[in-house]
N, C-alpha and C positions, 0 to 999 in steps of 0.2 A: 351893540345892543343894548340899552341903559341900562336895562333891569334883567336878572335871570330867568330863565326863560322856562316858563311852567308847563308849557306842551307843545312834544318836539317830536317831530314825525320821518321815518328813515325810513325808505322807497326803496325795495333790491325783489321785486316783482321777478326774479328768472330762477336760475337753476339751484337747487340743492347746494352743492359748493359753495357758489357765489353768497348765497346767504350764511351759511356758516362761518364763513371767511368775513363780514362784513358784523357779527354779531361782536365781536371785539369794538365797534363804534359805540353799540349800546351801552357797551361792560364800561365803557371810559364815560361816557356821556352822564351813566347812572352814578359815576366817581364826584365829576364836575361838577353835576347838579340833582345830588341826591333827594331834593324836594320834588322835581319835574318829574313829569308822566312822561315817560317813552311809548308811542306807535311803533311798528312795523309791518309795513303794508308788503304781501308775500300773495304768492300762487298756493292754492287752495294745498297743493302737494306740500309743499315745504312749513305747512303750520305745524307742526309737530315742533320744528324747531326753536321756534318763535312763542310757543303755546308753552304755558307752565316758564316760562324762561326766568329765572331769578331778578332778569334785570333789563325785564319789557314788560310794560303794565296793561297796553292793549295792542289785539291785533286785528287789523282791514285786509281781508280778503278782498285782491284786487280783479275791479268788477269787468275790465276789459280781459281777464286771465278766465272769469268765470262765463263768459258770451254773454253779459249785460249789457254790455254796446255796442250797439248794432245801427243807430241813427244819429248824430247829431245832439238832440233832446236826449238821450239816452247819456250823453258826454256831459251835458248841460244838470243833467240831473244828481252824476256823481260828481261834479264841480260841489252843488250845492253839498251835497252830501258829507264833504272834506271839508267845503268851507264853515257846517254845520261844528265842525271840532275846534275851530277854533283855535289851528295850532300858533303858533309862536314863532317856530323856525321849522325846516323842512329839510333834511341832507337827502342827498342826489346820487348817491355812489352806484346808482344803475341812471344814467342821464340819457335819455331818451325823450326824442320831440313830442310825443305823449304824455310824459308824466312832467318834462316841465311846463309843458301847458299848463295839464292841472294844477302845478305848483301855484301860475302866475292865475290862471281864474278864480283860484281857490282864494287870494288875497292873502294866502301867507308870507308876510311880510318879511324874514327872513331866508332867504333861499342860496343853498351852496351845492356848489358841485365843480366838477372840474375844467377849469378853465382854458385845459388844450382845446375843449372840441368848441372849436371856434364860431360856430353856430348856432351853439345854440348860449352861446355867453351871456347875451343879450336877455337872460330868461332869468339870469342869477345877479344878487344883490349881493354876493361875497363869492367870488368866482377864485377857486383854488389851483394853483400850480398842481399836477400830480405827472411825478417821471414815469410814465408806465417804461419810456423805454431805457431806463436807469437799471442796470443788468440787480443791483446789488440788492434792491426792495421789497423783499417779499407781499403778496396780497394782501395781508393782515395790517402789514405796515403803509400801506399804499394811501389803503381803505382809514388808517385813523389819521394819517394826514390830513384830511378833511376837519379835522379841529385846530389847527395852528392859528386860524385868523382869533380863536378864543382861548389858549392856554399859552403860556412861557414855556411851559416845557412836555411834548409829545409824551402821553403815555405810553410803557410796552402795552402791545394790542394781548389780551387774553380771550383766545373764544369761549364765550358761554354758550353751553348747548342744557338742558331737562335732564332731571335723571325719566331714566325708560322701565325702572325696577320693578313697576305696577302691573309689566307685563308679562315677568318673567314665568307664570304658571301656562299664558297663552303659547309662547317660546316654545318649552319646555314637551307641551302638547303636539306642538308641531315637529320638532324636534322627534320627538319618540315616533309619532307617524312616518317620520322618512326614515326611520332606521339606526338613530344613535343608539352607539354603545356605551353612552355614558362616560366617554373619553374627552379628554380635555381637546378644546374645538378650536382650530385657523379657520375664520373664514376667508373667501378668493371670492373679489368678485371680476370676474372678467370681462367687464366692457366699460364702454368712456362715452361721456357724451360728446365728444369730436372734438377737443382742443387739441388732443396727445394721437397715439394710435396703440391701439389693442395688442395686447402682443396674443401670439396664435393659439387657436385652440390644443392644436399638439403639443405647443409647450407646457400647455396648462395641463395638461394631461401628464405625461412625463414628468412637470413635479411635484403633481398629485400622489403617485406613483410612488416617489419618492422621500415624500413625505407619511406615506404611512405604509413602506417596509423598513423605513429607517429611524422614525419616531415612534412614541405612543399617542401621536396625537390624529384626530380626524378632520377632514375637512367636510365643510360646511360651504354649496355654493350660494350664494344671492345676485339678488337683482330684480330689473323691473318690466313687465310690459313683454310681448311676443317675438321681439328681435334678443331681448336675455335669454331668450327660455332658448329658442331655436342654433345660440352660440353654448347655452350650456349643453344642449342636446348634445352638440357637436363635442365637448371635450370628453362629456360620457361615454360615449361613442370611441373616443379614444383612449379610454382609462382600463388599464389591466384590473387595480382596485377602485370601488366603487366609491365618491363621496358622496357625502348627502347633499339635496339640494332641496332648496326653500327659494328659489326662483320662482317669482309673479304665486307665494303663497303669504307674502310678509305684507304689512302696515307700516309705514316709514316708523311710526312708534313700537311695533312689534323687532324691524331689523336695528332700532339702536339699540334696546334690550341685547336680541342677540350679538350685537358686535360687542357689548360692555361686559359680557361671555367669554371674550375669545381669549386666547393664549397671544392671537396676532392677527392681521387685516391684511391680504396682500393683495394687490391689484393697479391700474393704472391712476391716475392722481388724477381721482374727478369727484364726486357728493361725498358717496358713503365710506370712502377712506378720510378725508377731511371732518366728516361725522366723527370716525374712530378717534383721531386724535382731540377732534375735541371732548372726548369721553376720556383719555388717555389710555388709549389702548394702542401699544406698540404695532407699529406701522411699516411695511416693506412697500415702499411705491417705488412700479418700475413706470419708466421716465426713460423710451426706449430715443424717442426725435430728439432734433439738435436745438428744433425749433421750442420746445416747452422746457424753462429748465427748473431744476431743485429750490435754489435761490427765488422763483417766485411764487412756487406752488409746491414748496417740500411739505411733508407732514410738521404742523406747528406748536412744538413746545410739546409734545409726546418724543418717548423711544423711537428711533426709526435707524431705516436704512433705504439707500437710494440703490435701484440694482439697471445699470444703462452703460452704454458703448456705441453711440454718437458715431465716432469718429469714423470708423470702418464703412459709413455711408456715402457714395460716390455722386451723391444729387445735393442740391438746392434745395432744402426740406420745407414743406405741403403739407403739413401732416393729414388737410384734410383731402386734397386731391391725390396722393401718392399709391399707388399700390404697388410698388415694388417694397420687398423684403427685407432690403438691408440692416436695417437700425433694427428690425426683430428678429432675424437670426442672430445677432451680435451678443443678443443676452439669450445665453444658455439656459437652460433647466439647473443642470447642474450649480452652474454660478449661482444663478438664482438661490437653489440650494442652499449653497455653502453661505450666503449672505441669511436668510432667514436663520439658520443658528448660530450667525454669531449675531442676530437681531436678538432671537430667545436668551441665549445667554453670558449676552454682554448687558455691564453697567449701564446705570440710569446716565446720561450726560444731560452739560450743562445746554440752552436755546442756543448758548453766543457759540460753543462747542458743533452742534448741529449746524450751522450759518456758515461755521468756517468750512466745513467737508462739504456741504452742498455749494460752497463757492470754489471749492477744488475742483467737483464735479459738470459744475455749468460751466467752469470757460474751458477756451482754447487761445494759446499765445501763439503768436509768431513773429520768432525772432529773425530778422532780417539783417545780415553784414553785407557792408560794402568794399571794405578794402580789406585788406589782412596785418590792418595796425590792432584788431579788436579781437583776435582770435581765441588770445589766453583769456580773456575779460569774457569772449562767447561760449569758450569752455565750461569756465566758474560758473556762469548762468546758468547753462544746460544742469549743469552737476547740481546745480541747486531747486529746480524745476522738478530735475526727474524725482529725488527728496522728497518735495512735496505734494508729490505724485499730482499732478498738474500737466495736462496736454496739452504738450508743446510741438513745431515744425520749427525746422532752421529751413532757412531757405539763405541763398548765396547771389552774388547779384551776377558772375561768370564761373563759367568750367576752371580757369587753374584756382578761383579760390576755395572751389566745390573739392576739387583734389587737398586742395593743403588743409583743410577743413576734416576729410576722410584719416589723412595721414594722423590726425591728431585723436582720432581713436568716436568721431562726432558724423553722424548720418547729416549732411546737409539736400538737400534741394536745390536744385538749380534756376532760379528766378530773375529771369532780368528783370531792370527797372522796365515795366511795359504797362499802364495802368489799366490795359482791356486784364491780361492778364493775371496781375494780381488782385483785380477788382474780383474775377471769377472766382480765386484760388478761398479769397478771403469769405464771399457767399458761400461758396462747396463745401469750405471747413469750421464754417460757422466762426469764423476769428474771430474772438472779445477783443483782442490788447494783440498791439502789432510793436515788440519792443526795440526798436532803433539805438545802434549806441551812439550816435552823437544831433546834433540839434539842424545837422544839414536835410535840406527841402521839407520842411515843416510842414509847404503850401501844396507839395505833390499829394503827402503822403493825408495829410487833410482832406482834402479834396476826394481819396479813391476811397476813403473808409467813409466818406458820407456816401458815394455814389453805391457800395457796396452794402450801406445800410439800408438801402432801402427794397432788398431784398430780404431784410432779417427782419429777427423782432426786435434785436438790440445792435445798434451801431457800434463798428469795434472801436477802441480807443487809441488812439498813439499814443507812445510813451519817448520821448526822446532825450534818450542820454543814458544807461545802465547805472541801473540804483545802486547804492554803496554794499547792501548788504545784498540782494537778490530781491526776487520778487517774491517774496513771503505773502500767504493769502492777505494779510492784512494792510500787507503796505498799497498792493494791489488794489485793496477793496476803496482806503482811503484815495486812490489818485482818481479813480473810478467815481466814488462820491461827489 
């Protein structure tokens, strides 16, 4: 690009959380090109996130989402409208065929998107590889990586959302009508957009009772639509102490204002929780499944805690399809309440500290030992894993080796070197790292990890040879990077 762009378009016509987590792209672009006009293309229901946003100059409501595109001629009219804006560059964090075509037909000269979407790469002038299967990158960091061809150093992502303080009187009125006792508030958003699984209504009800009986706070339920209302009604039906409910009663602007005055927000990692993070409200994120990792979707740059215990689930994780409750039952109301108390009383931590904690919560290590030559090193290694609070399994190739390890106070699993068994184990337990004592059998372990990775959001990474200091989070992060 010979000259700095004057008009920049960002296309993100999908969910609320995705829009919030894409605002760092606008923030960074405004820092890099302060004179440029930045336009965000979104669905109508997320307009409040980008309207009056200090880093965004104009907003376009997506014609497809508003139902204006019914014929090919409607599409041509949309093309003509976008072309009339004379954008110099378009960023496509949401890269789908319709919008790639829109950018090409509108003759936007520079089109930036994910190079890994092979079928759409011909539509891009500037394809950028986005490592979505790399465990260590947060969604905000992946979005900002679209800037890599234009800067020497990628900026640290900064979520940008507008202030919703002008809606305070409306929110106070809604709360009063709901029975607010002027107590400090804790918001619970009990539903999810589908990428993770929502905690059960009975568990939320038990948590609400704990908050009401053991703290001075009052709980308010939030949500949109009939499905959210039905779930909120189930929660209320199981409660002994009734929460406030503003489900289906707020606009997005009013929800933002409500969240701003809360002491904390609780729920699965979904749009309103990312909005709370953008407003710097403390967040307790329930992330029950193995599939959805805190490192990718954790509450960015706000005080936070994560509640999860996916290791108790004996199944390969498919959160959109699974009807079993193993991962949900493993997160108990008492544990979540203790986590909430820690969140409310804990001190502010740095973003780097949060990422280390998310890393520990996101990974599972398989330590596999082939013979008795490395028992002492294995014992030292597993001790370090326990100290770091990293989930791990110890696999031994033979029964006699299992016996030797048990004599040293370890708890091994008999794991013969059969690729079908190991592949299934890696998939079920969502193993992130395979720690091996030596460099032997590299081909076997590399191949098995790739096969297992076909069923996982993040393929396992084999590590050949024990680290000298043990697997501290930064060492593992460097290996994975």
